[in-house]
C-alpha positions, 0 to 999 in steps of 0.5 A: 371319427365320422365326417358326413359331407352328403356328397355336396360339391361345396365340400370337395375342396376340404374333404381331401384333408380328411382323407389323409390319415383315415383308416377307413372310408364309407362311400354312401350313395342313394339307391333312389338317385342314379346320379348319386350312384354315378358320382361314386366313381368320382369320390373313389378317384378322390380317395385314391388321390388323397388317402393312403394306399391301404385305406379300407373302403366300403360302398353303401347303398342307402334308402333300401327301404324305398323299394318302389323308388329304387333305381340302382339295383343291388346286383348293379352296385354289387357288380361295381363294388366287386369289380373294384374289389371293395365290400358292398352292402345296402342300408336304410338309415330310416329303419336302421337296416344294416347301419350298425353292420356297416360300421362294424364291418368297417371297424372289423376290416380295419382291425384285421388289416392291422393284425396282419402287420408285422408286430401289430405296428403301423404308422399312426397306431401307437402301442401302449406300454405297461408300467414295467415297460412290457408291451400290452399289445393294445392301442392308445 
C-alpha cells in the first residue's frame, strides 16, 4: 500500500499511524525546492519516532527533469543520505525516470531484509502452509 501526503503539515497528525507496521517508507522531496529538502530531516525524525526500528527507508529527489530550476544537487542529497545510511536516487514523475526503479529498489530491500531473518519468519509476515501441512515458504 502507498500513502502520499505530499509533505503537507495538515497530515502530520495522521501519518504517525501509517508508520506503524510499515515495511518500507519512501521519503520524497522536490529538487527544485530547498525547503522541501530541508524538511526531510523532520520527516525522518517522525519515521524514527513512530515506525519500527528496522523499517526500510529510501530518499528520493523528484523533478530531476527540471535541471534549470534545480536547487538541491545530486551530490548534496547523496552525501546526506550516505550520512544517514539510507539509499538515494533521483526521479522524474513527469517523464517516468527512475520511478519504477525506486519502487523496485524498495521492494527488493524489504525482500532481502526478510530473507536474512531466521527461518524467513517475522512479525507481520505469515507463512502459508500447503494442504499437507508442509511449509511452502511463500507469504500470504
